[in-house]
N, C-alpha and C positions, 0 to 999 in steps of 0.2 A: 976799334970794334969791328967784328967781322959780320958781314951782311948774311942773312940767313935765306936770301931768295935771289933768283934772277929777276930781271924787270918783267913785270906783269903788265901787258899792254891793254888788257881787256877791262880795266877798271871802269866801273859806271860813274857818271858825274852826278852830283846831287842836283835836284831841281831848285835848290835854294829856297824853298818855301818853309823852312823849319822856324818854329818859334823857340824860345828858351825851354819851354815845357815839352814841346814835342821832341826837341833835340835830346834833351835829358832822358826822356822815355826811350827814345831809339838807342841811345848809348847803353842804358840799363838793360835793355833786351839784349843787345849785343853781348855784354858782359855776362848776362845770365846764360847765354849759349856756351860760353867759355868757362863758366864756373865748373869746378870739379877738380879734384886734386891731381888728376892725370891727364886731363884734356890737352893743355898746353904742351905737355911733353910729348904726348902722341902726335900732335900737330907738327911739332919741330922735327920728330923723327920721319915725317912724311913729306915735309917741304921739299921743293925742288925735284918734284916728280919721282920721289922714292916709291916703291911699292914693297910692302913688307907683308909677310905672313904672320898670322897670330903668333905662332911660336918665335918668330924674329923679334916681335914686339915685346914678348915676354922676356927674351934674353936680353934686350936693350934696357928693359926696366924691371931688373930683379926684385924690387921691393914691392911691386903691385901683384895682387892676387889674381888668379885667372877670372874669378867672378867679377871683380872690380874693373879689369881690363875689358872684358866683354860687355859690361854695362856701359862704360865710357865710350866704347867704339860704337855701340848701338845708338847711344844719344847724338854722337857726332854724325852718325849716318842718318838719323831721323831728322836732324837739323840741316842736312844737305851739304855738309862739309867734307865727309867721307864716303867713298864708294866702296862697297864690299862685293867682291867678285868671287863666285863659288864655281870652281872647276869640277865637272861631273867626273870623278875618279874615286877609287877606294884606296886609302882613306881620302876623304874629301880635302881638296886643296883650296883654302880660302886666302884671298889677298885683299889687302887694304891700300887704298891710294886716295890722295885728295881729289875732290872735284875742282873744276876750274875755279869756282866760287870760293872753296876752301884754300886754293893756292893764293887767290887774290887778297887773303887776310894777312900774308906774310909781311908786305911792306908796312901795313898799320902796326903789326907786332914790332917790327924793326924800329919804327918811329917811336912807340911806346918805350922800347928798351933804350934807345938813345936819350930820350926825354928823362928816364929815370936815372941815367948815369950822369946828367948834367945837374943834378940836385946840388944847390949851393952847400958849402961846408957848414955855414951857420945853421941852416935848416935841418942838416943831418944830426946836429947836437941837440936841436930843439925836441927831438922825439924821445 
């Protein structure tokens, strides 16, 4: 398996005061921020410090419409995972990159990917 990130040294530690209910609610909230057909793909195209223009993301994701790509990027920006930088020129140059907090998500997604690959063969047939 290929890792999708460099080591992220600024990860915050939990205060350890979660109950089963608050932990489940926290994870549900995190998953809701990532829900959307294209958000994970956008994040994976931006991991590792990549800076992409809107047109670059369109080229990398040919099946997404401009409207949907703009919508998903706006949501990721609103949630604090993506930073949108507008350069004042004609035509405007807009670039997207991950915030430090967005980049810190990469190890968690790597762990989730590794976990999914470890699914026992017997469980795979049960679905």
